[in-house]
N, C-alpha and C positions, 0 to 999 in steps of 0.2 A: 588463487585464481590467477592465471597468466594474464598479464596486461598487454593489450594491443595498443600501439601508439597512435594517437590522433595527430595526423600530419597537417591539418587545417587550423586547429585552434588549441591552445594550451588550457585545457579544462581541468579543474581540480576536483571534480565531483559536483554534487548538488549544493548550491549555496542555501537554498531553502525552497520547500514545496509549500505553496499557499493554499489552504483549505478554508472552508467556511464553517463557523460554529454558530449554533443557535443560542448558546448560553456560555460566555467566556469563562464565568466562575467555575462552571461544571468542567469545562475544558481544562482549566488549570488543575482542578482537583484530579482529573484522570491522567493528563500527560505529566504533570509535575508530581502529583502524589502517588498514583498507582504505578506509572511507568518510570518515575524518578528523574525525568528529564529537567534539567535546570531552565527556569524561565529567565531569559537573558536580555529581552528588550520589549518594552510595551510603549504603545503610542496611541493617542486619539487622533483620528483622521480629521483633517480640516472640514469646517462646515457642518459639524455634526453627522458626518457620512458614517462613522462607526469607530472601530478599534482594530488594530493589528498588533499581535503578540507573537513572539519568537521563542521557541524552545530548542535548546542544544540537544541534537539526537546522536552526537558522537562524530568523531572524525572531521570536525570543522563544518558539519552539515546541520541544517536546521529544519524543523517542521514549524510552520507558521499558520496562524489563523486569523482570518478576518472575522469581525463580527459587525453585521449591518443591520440596522433596526428595521429595514424593510426587505430583508432577504426573503425570497420565496421559500416555501416549505420543500423539503427534499421529496423526490418521487422515487421510492425504492424500485429498483429494476431499470431506472432511467439515469438518475443523477449518480447512483452508486448501485453495486449489487444488492438485491433485496435481502440477502443473508450470507452465510458462509458457504464455501465451495463444497464441503461435505454434505450440505443440505441441498445440493443441486443448484445453487445460486452462484453464477459467476458473471453473467452478461450485464453490461451497463452500456449506455449510449456513446456513440462516437463523440469524442471531445470530453468525455467525463473522466474523472480520476477514478480508476477502478479500485485500486488498493495501494497501500504503502507497506513495503517490505523492509523491515529493519534487519541489518546483518547482526547476528549474535555469534559468539565463539561456539564452535561446535562441542567443545567440552562442557559447555554450560547450558546447552540447548534444552535438555529434558528438565534440568533444574529450574530454568526460567519458566517453562511451561507449568511446572508444579507450583512455583511461586505466584504466578498469575492466577491460578485456580484458587489458591489460598487466600487471595485478595478478593475473591468473589467474581472474577472475570470468567465468563463462559468461553472456553477454548475449543477449538476443533481437535479431532484426533491428529497425531502426528501424520504427515504425508511424506513419503519417501518418493520424490519425483524422479522418474527415469525415462528412457526412451521407448518403453514398451507401447503397444497399442492403447492400453488403458492410461498411460502416463503416470501411473503410481505403482510402486512395488509393495507387496505385502510385508516384506522385510527389508531391512537395511542390508543392501548388497553392493557388489562393485559396480553395478549399472546405475546406482543412485547419484545424481549430480547435485541435488540439493534437498535438504530435509527442511520442513517448515511445519507451522501450525498457524491458524487464523483465529482472529477475535475481532470484536468491534468496539469502537468508542461509544460514548453516550449518544452521539448523533447518528449512530449506524455506519460510520466510516469504517470500511474494512481494512484491518491491519493484519500484518503478518510478521512473525519472527522467523528468520531463515538463516541457514548456514550452508555455504558451499562445502561439497565433500570431495571434489576431484578437480583436477587441473583441466581446462578446456584446450582442444586442439582445433586445427582447421577442419577436421572431420565433424566437428559439432556445429558447423555452419553448412547445412546441406539441404535446406528446404526452399522450394520456389515460393516467393511471396505472393499472396492473394492481392487482388485489386478490387476496386469499388464495384467492378462488373461481377465479381463473385458474391456479392452480398445478396441476402434474401430479405432484407428489411424492406417494409412497404415504402415504395418511392413516392406515392401520392401524399403521405404524410409530410414528407420533407419539402414537396412543392408547395404546399399550402402555407408553409412558415417562411418561405423564401421571398 
């Protein structure tokens, strides 16, 4: 993928993405055991607030988890998608973390999907993302810019293995951004919580 230069800040990627776990032991079993990410830092938060653990997800980046004894339960379809995209589930609330996509090598993409299935993880079909009206090509062709598949962790966090398949150009940035005025979400619900 062609890198565009940030002229404001020298950013080196994602230091860490912090998520919330309901069961840190189960999270370690999944991210460390099933996905093989090394657990590189653990800490208990002061005053019995909880825990914060960090996993190396490659390239100097980490995925981290908080465990809070009094964390509210997730609300599928609000705090995260209720399921996987091929099940018709993609929407989550404004400010929520929709999914985490891990970059994988294109030449190992299908092998990794098979390996996850062998480990008992339910995975989506392979999606060949393109610029067609449907956004998905039936076959892998020259219009596909990323291939991916989705799965969920034990807390229902939506995860994705993805690989870029072409270089981007200026022509790939061509859509007018939507605004808050374009949303159709019920406004009265937001006013009640403000």
